[in-house]
C-alpha positions in Angstrom: -15.7 6.3 -37.4 -14.8 2.9 -38.9 -14.7 4.6 -42.3 -11.9 7.0 -41.4 -8.4 6.0 -42.5 -5.1 7.8 -42.9 -2.2 6.8 -45.2 1.3 8.1 -45.1 4.3 6.7 -47.0 4.6 3.1 -46.2 1.6 2.5 -44.0 -2.1 3.0 -43.5 -4.1 3.1 -40.2 -7.8 3.4 -39.3 -9.2 5.7 -36.7 -9.8 3.3 -33.9 -6.1 2.2 -34.0 -4.7 5.7 -33.7 -7.3 7.4 -31.6 -8.5 11.0 -31.8 -7.6 13.8 -31.8 -4.5 12.9 -33.9 -1.0 13.7 -32.8 0.1 15.3 -36.0 3.8 15.3 -35.3 3.6 11.6 -34.8 1.7 11.3 -38.1 4.4 13.1 -40.1 7.7 14.0 -38.6 9.5 17.3 -39.1 8.8 20.9 -38.3 7.4 22.2 -41.6 4.2 24.1 -41.7 1.0 22.2 -42.6 -1.3 22.7 -45.6 -4.6 20.9 -45.9 -6.7 20.3 -49.0 -10.3 19.3 -48.4 -11.7 17.2 -51.3 -8.5 16.5 -53.2 -10.2 14.4 -55.9 -7.5 12.6 -58.0 -4.9 14.5 -56.1 -3.4 16.5 -59.0 -2.7 19.7 -57.0 -2.0 18.1 -53.6 0.6 15.6 -55.0 2.3 18.2 -57.1 2.5 20.7 -54.2 3.8 18.0 -51.8 6.5 17.0 -54.3 7.4 20.6 -55.1 7.5 21.9 -51.5 9.2 19.0 -49.7 10.0 21.2 -46.7 6.3 21.5 -45.9 3.8 19.0 -44.6 0.5 18.3 -46.3 -2.8 16.6 -45.5 -5.5 15.8 -48.0 -9.1 14.8 -47.0 -11.3 12.9 -49.5 -14.5 11.0 -49.0 -14.5 9.0 -52.3 -12.6 5.8 -51.7 -11.6 5.4 -55.3 -9.9 8.8 -55.4 -8.3 8.1 -52.0 -6.8 4.8 -53.3 -5.6 6.4 -56.5 -3.9 9.3 -54.7 -2.4 6.8 -52.2 -0.9 4.7 -55.0 0.6 7.9 -56.6 2.0 9.0 -53.2 3.7 5.6 -52.8 5.2 5.7 -56.3 6.6 9.2 -55.8 7.9 8.3 -52.3 6.3 11.4 -50.7 7.1 11.3 -47.0 5.6 14.7 -46.3 2.0 13.9 -47.2 -0.9 12.3 -45.2 -4.0 11.2 -47.0 -7.3 10.9 -45.1 -10.3 9.0 -46.2 -13.5 10.2 -44.5 -16.3 12.7 -44.5 -14.7 16.1 -44.2 -17.0 17.7 -41.5 -16.6 14.6 -39.3 -12.8 14.6 -39.6 -12.6 18.4 -38.9 -14.9 18.1 -35.9 -13.7 14.9 -34.2 -10.2 14.1 -35.4 -8.1 17.2 -36.1 -7.0 19.8 -33.6 -7.8 23.4 -34.5 -5.3 26.0 -35.5 -2.5 23.9 -37.0 -2.6 24.8 -40.7 -0.9 27.6 -42.5 -3.1 27.1 -45.5 -6.4 25.3 -46.4 -7.3 24.6 -50.0 -10.9 23.9 -51.2 -11.4 23.7 -54.9 -14.7 23.0 -56.7 -16.6 21.4 -53.8 -20.0 19.9 -54.4 -22.5 22.9 -54.3 -25.5 20.7 -53.4 -27.8 23.0 -55.3 -31.1 21.5 -54.2 -32.4 23.2 -51.1 -33.0 19.9 -49.3 -29.4 19.0 -49.8 -27.7 22.3 -48.8 -27.2 21.2 -45.2 -24.4 18.9 -46.7 -22.4 21.9 -47.9 -18.9 22.4 -46.6 -19.4 26.1 -46.4 -22.5 27.0 -44.4 -22.9 29.4 -41.5 -23.2 26.4 -39.1 -20.2 24.6 -40.5 -17.8 27.2 -41.8 -16.0 27.5 -38.4 -14.8 23.9 -38.7 -13.0 24.8 -41.9 -11.7 28.2 -40.7 -10.8 26.6 -37.4 -8.0 24.7 -39.0 -6.1 27.9 -39.7 -3.5 29.4 -37.4 -3.4 33.2 -37.1 -2.4 34.7 -40.4 -3.3 31.5 -42.2 -4.8 31.5 -45.7 -7.9 29.7 -47.1 -8.0 29.3 -50.9 -11.4 28.6 -52.5 -12.6 28.2 -56.1 -16.0 27.2 -57.7 -17.7 27.5 -61.1 -21.1 27.4 -59.4 -21.5 31.1 -59.0 -24.6 31.1 -56.9 -22.9 28.9 -54.4 -19.7 31.0 -54.7 -21.7 34.1 -53.9 -23.1 32.5 -50.8 -19.7 31.3 -49.7 -18.2 34.8 -50.3 -21.0 36.4 -48.2 -20.5 33.9 -45.4 -16.7 34.5 -45.3 -17.0 38.2 -45.5 -19.4 38.3 -42.6 -17.1 36.4 -40.3 -15.5 38.7 -37.7 -12.0 37.3 -38.1 -11.5 37.1 -41.8 -10.3 39.3 -44.7 -11.6 38.2 -48.1 -10.1 39.0 -51.5 -11.5 38.0 -54.9 -8.8 37.0 -57.4 -9.6 38.5 -60.8 -7.9 35.7 -62.8 -6.0 32.5 -62.5 -3.9 31.6 -59.5 -0.2 32.7 -60.0 0.8 29.1 -60.6 -2.0 28.5 -63.1 -4.9 26.0 -62.9 -4.7 23.9 -59.8 -7.1 21.1 -60.5 -8.3 19.1 -63.5 -11.7 20.7 -63.2 -10.2 24.2 -63.2 -8.1 23.4 -66.3 -11.2 22.0 -68.1 -13.4 24.9 -67.1 -10.8 27.5 -68.1 -10.6 25.9 -71.5 -14.4 25.9 -71.8 -14.5 29.6 -70.8 -16.6 29.1 -67.7 -16.7 31.8 -65.1 -14.8 30.8 -61.9 -14.9 32.6 -58.6 -11.6 32.4 -56.7 -11.2 33.6 -53.1 -8.2 34.1 -50.9 -9.2 34.4 -47.3 -6.9 35.5 -44.4 -7.5 34.5 -40.8 -6.6 37.9 -39.5 -3.3 38.0 -37.4 -4.2 38.9 -33.8 -7.9 38.6 -34.4 -9.9 37.0 -31.6 -11.2 33.7 -32.9 -15.0 33.6 -32.9 -16.3 30.3 -31.5 -19.2 30.3 -34.0 -20.1 32.3 -37.1 -22.7 34.9 -36.0 -25.1 33.7 -38.8 -24.8 30.1 -37.8 -24.8 30.3 -34.0 -28.6 30.5 -33.5 -29.2 27.3 -35.5 -26.5 25.4 -33.7 -27.8 26.5 -30.3 -31.3 25.7 -31.2 -30.3 22.2 -32.4 -28.3 21.6 -29.2 -31.2 22.7 -27.0 -33.6 20.5 -29.0 -31.5 17.4 -28.5 -31.0 18.1 -24.8 -34.8 18.6 -24.3 -35.4 15.2 -25.8 -32.7 13.5 -23.9 -33.8 11.1 -21.1 -30.8 10.6 -18.8 -30.2 7.1 -17.5 -31.4 6.3 -14.0 
């Protein structure tokens, strides 16, 4: 918890000071819709979009402290008052800090695929964690995803298509506004194959509390912890 911090124009706070869950309207004033980028890296897309769409509110989540500091410096130089930058581990922030259902769009571009089997539990998109990502979306909200790691992309696509509240579309080429990240620009130049998905949280769909493929593992883990728990006298 001590490693979670949030910066807006002119100030930075750490989680114990502001508590959780966050009151987002106190974090950034206004009534513009929220967009979230998870893993914003150097902030190329996030900063550009916040500057271009000043009527909207933006949040970026990044675990790497160096990238967070770089984006914070650029935010200050550009006087972006509609942007909040969060330093912290994404799944923790989604589970413990942010209220669900507030975002009109979520962006995830080229996340770490964690290709080794023993590391795959760290993936952002897994049947047991995907609900934390999708849970940010309000009805009708959009998730945008891209990866050059096609095995991981295929797994992500399958997870999203098997969710009962989502519609998934594969984009055949670049986004309408072109390459959105430095990685995407580099990989396009190199001719790498890239999977791009646009996912809609279906308007009027009943939100599923857990992905049907992930629920058994989560229930089993919870039961295991409870079985080992020795309540205080």
